[in-house]
N, C-alpha and C positions, 0 to 999 in steps of 0.2 A: 802050054798053059802056064806052067810054072815060070817060064822065061818072060812071058807077057806080064804076069802079075808082078814079078820082080822089077820089070822095067817101069811099070806104073808107079810102084813105090819109090823107085829111085827118082823119077821125075818129080813126084810130089815132094819128096825130101829136098830136092834141089830148089824147087820153087819156094819151098818154105824157108830155105836158107837165104834166098834172094829177097823175098818180100818182107821178112821179119824186121830188118833194119828200117825199112821205109815206114812201116806202120807205127813203130815206136817214136820215130822222129815227128811224124805227123801228130801223134798223140801229145807229144810235149808241146808242139806249137799251139795246138788247140787248147791244151791246158793253160799254157802261158797267155794265150789270147783271152781265154775266159777270165783268167786272173786279172789281166790288165783291164779288161772290160769291167770286171767287178770293181776294181780299184777306181777306175774312171767313174763308174756310176756312183760309187761311195763318195768320191771326191766331189762329183757334181751335186750329190745330195747334201753334203756338208756345205758346199759353196752356196747352194740354194737356201739352206738354213741360215747361213751367215747373211745372205742377201735379205732374207725375210726379217731377220733380227735387226739389220741395219735399217730396212724400210720401216719396220715397226717403231724403232727408236727415233728415226727421222720424223715419223708421223707424230710421235709423242712430243718431240722437241718443237715441232711446228705448232702443235696445239698449245704447248706452254708459251711459245713465243707470242702467239696470237692473244692468249690470256694476259700475259704480262704487258703486251702492247696496249690492250684495252684498259688494263689497270693504270698504266702510266698516263694514258689519255684522260682517264677519269680523274686521276690525281692532279693533273695539270689544270683541268677545269675547276676542280675543287679548291686548289691552291689559289687560283685567280679569284674565286668567290671569297675566300678567306681574306685575301689582300683588300678586296673591295669592302668587305665587312669591317675589317680593322680600320680602314680609312674612314668609313662612315662613323664608327664608334669614336674615333679620335675627334671627328668634327662634333659629334654629339657631346663628348666630354667638354669640349671648349664651350659649347652652347650651355651646358648644365652649369659649368663654373660661372659663366656670365649671369645665368638666371639666379644662382645662389647669392651672388653679390647683390643682385637687384632685390632678391627676397629679403636680405638683411636690411637693406635700406627701407623696403616696404614695411618690414616688421617694426622698425623704429618709428615709422610714420603712422602706421595703422593704429597702434595703441593709443597715442594721444587723440587721434580722431575718434576712436570708440569712446574714450572718456568724455570728450566734448559732446558726442551724440547722446550719451547716457545722461549727462548733466542737463542738456537741453530738454530731453524727454521728461526728466523729473520736474523741471520748472514748468513745462507745458501742462503736465497733469495737475500740478498745483494751481495753475491759473485758469484751467479749463472749467467747464460746467462740472459741478460735483456729482457726477453719475458714476456708479460702480467704483466709488472711491477706494474701498478696501482692496478690491481686485486689482485695480490699476497701480496703486502704490506698492502692493505686494509684488507685482510683476517687476517694477523698477528695483525693488529691494533684492529680488532674486538675481537680477542682472548684475547688480553691484557685487554680490557674493561671487558670482561666476568670474568676474573680471580679475579677482585676486587668486583664482584657483590655477595651480600649475598643471593639473591633469586635464585641463580643457584647452584645446588649441585656440589660437587667435581666430582661425577661420570659423570655428563653432561659436565663439563669442560674438563675432561680427554677424553671423547668421541669426543668432538669437536677438540681437539688438535690432536688426532689420525686420525681423518678425514682429517685434513689439511695435515698431513704427507702422508696419502694415496694419496691425490690429487697430491702432489709434486712427489710422487713415480711414478704415472701414466704418468706424463709428460715425463719421460725417455723412455717410450715404445710407444710413439705416434708421429705422424707428425701433424703439424697444420699450417693453413694459416689464417692470420688475418690482418686487417688494423689498423694502428696506426700512431703516429707522433714521429719522432726521430730527434735528433740534428745532422744535416749534415752541416759541414763547418760553424758552429755557427748559423745556421738557423733551425727553426722548420719546418720539411718537412713531408708531408703526403706520406706514403709508404705502401707497402704490405710486410709482413714478412713471411718467411718460416722457421719453426722450425723442425729440424730433431732430435727428441728425445732431449737429452741434448748434442748431439754430436756437432751440429753447428746451427747457426742462421744466416739467410740471409735476405737481404732486396732488394726491387726493387721499383723504383719510379713508380707512377701510370701510367705515360706515357711510361714507359719502357726505359727511357733514361739513367738510371744509375742503376747499380747492385753492391752490396757489401756484406760484412759479418762482424760479430762481432769478433774482434781480442781479445782473452782472455788475451794475454800477455800485450798488451798495453791498454786494457779495453776501446777500442773505435771502431767506425765503420771504416772499411777499404774498399776502392774501389776495385772491381774485374774487370778483363778484360771483355770486351763486349762480348767475345765469350761464356761466361757462361750465358748470358741473356736468351737464349732460354731454357736452362736446368732449370733455376730458374723459368721461366714462366710455364714450364711443371710441375715442382714440386708443384707449387701453385695450378694448376688445379687438380693434383692428390689429394692433401690435401683437396681441396674443394669438392672432389668426382665428379669432372666434367670430369675426364679422368680416364681410367683404370690404375691400378698400373703398373709401369714399372721401368726399371733401369735408374738411373740418374747419369750423369757424372759431379760431382761437386768437387771443391777443398775443402779439409779438412783444418781446421785451423792449425793443426800441420804441414801439408805439406806446406801451405802458409808461416808459420813462418820459415820453413826451407829453403825456396827459397831465 
């Protein structure tokens, strides 16, 4: 029994001596393999990180490129628009310079024209039937004052003169009744006047005691027969819209002048 036990121990010891170098070598290989694999994995991870960074940077650069390309395209379109706009403005400047020269000529011509128009208007009022004399002469006087005012443009002056002409023109197409004072037999008398366009101008005393008309040839008031008093009164009521329009039997200045 002791011999067998010793033999077994010897065999085990021998096997241990033979197997020990093999196990250590394998362990080193495995350890080295594990280390290499770890390094490989680490390198792969780092490489992937680098690839991811490059990919992300590439994506950012691509987005920037697209953005810059779009901006450049927009700038090219806008620059072309500006060139067209500048060209149009240059043409407009040439046109404006031409218009300014024409305006200078027009300004030199319009002022004498307005002065002639105003002078003719003043003469016309003086030679016309003597209705609303104070109002019409005052209008002409105001226009004369405006003509020498530097703070009023020529356009406004011209507009005011045309407006006065239009008012005078409307008188020829209307009838009107108004109260005023006229000189009768050397006395200032209160009367009612009836104007029929520019055809004729009649008067009637407020008490109806006297009726007459303006004689253009003699440039004075002339008495009418009393039979026309009712017609004049009717005409006054029609002009004041107190009566419906109706026919009036009245003497015309030309007919009176021929009698």
